[in-house]
N, C-alpha and C positions, 0 to 999 in steps of 0.2 A: 835435492828437492826442488820442485818448481815453485817459483814465487807466486803468491796469490795476488790477484788484482782487486784491491779493496775498493776501488772506485766503481766497479761494475756490480750492480745489485739486481737480482731477479726477484720480482714481487709477484706472487700468485694471488689472484683474487677469486673469491667465490662468485658464481653467477648471481647477478642481482635478481631478487624475486620479481615476479610479474606484478602488474598493477592489481590484479585480483587478490594475489597473495598479500600484497602490501596493505590492503583494506581489511583483511581478516582480523577478527578479534584477537587471535593469538599474536599476530604480527604487531598490532597496536600495543598490546600488553608488553611484549618483548622490547619494543622501542622505548616504552615508558620506563621499564626497569633499567635500561641502559642509559637513561637520561637524555635520549634524543628528542628533538622537537617533533611533536605530533600535532597535526592540524585536524580538527574534527568539525563537521558541519552537519546540520540536520535539515532535511527537506520537509518542511511542514505541510506544504500544499500538495505534495505528491501522494498518489494512491499507490500502495505497494503492489496491488494486483493489476494495475493499468487503468487507463482512462475510461474504458468501457465496463469495468467491473461493477460499478454501481448500477448501471442499466441491466446487467446480467442478473444481479441479485434481485432487483425488482421484478424482472420477468420470471425468475424462479419462484418468487413468492406467489405470483398470480398463477403460475402453472401448478404449484402445490395446492392452492385453494381450489382450482378447477378439478383437480384429480382427487380431492378429498384427503390428501396427505397431511395438510396443515390445519390446525385449529384456528378459526377466524379470530382476528384481533380487530376490535371495533375501531381503534385509532387508525390502523392501516386501511381498513375498509373506507373510512371517511376520506383519507387521502386519495384513494383510488376513485371514489365518487367525485371528488372535486376535479381530478384529472380528466375524467371521461364525461363529466357533467350529467351523470345518470345516478339514480338512487339504487343502491345495492342491498339496503336493509330497511326494515320497517314496512309501513303500509303501502307506500307508493313505489314498490320495487319496479325497476325498469322505466320509470317515468323520468322526464328531464328534471334535473336538480334545480330547485328554485334558489336564486341568489338572495342572500340575506341583505336587508337594507343596511347601508353604511351608516356608522355612527356619526354624530355631529362633531 
């Protein structure tokens, strides 16, 4: 019989998961179960749909109002009036918005 060389060891590793797989909820839960260190952080100021998403949503509301698909909301109409400085509701429709006097 041939003698075995006990000093020589072959270790096989599985391929390390990609960064996207590391961040998945399943990967985090598996790491927690194994007792591994898991670092988590929350991005509070980030908009999940991107920086222009808010402007797209506002434009969609105006488009829906113009096409008659949306039921007018008076609070939203007031915000639009202030933004464009024109009356959109009431007696003075399409006239310039009068600025209210500032309080003392």
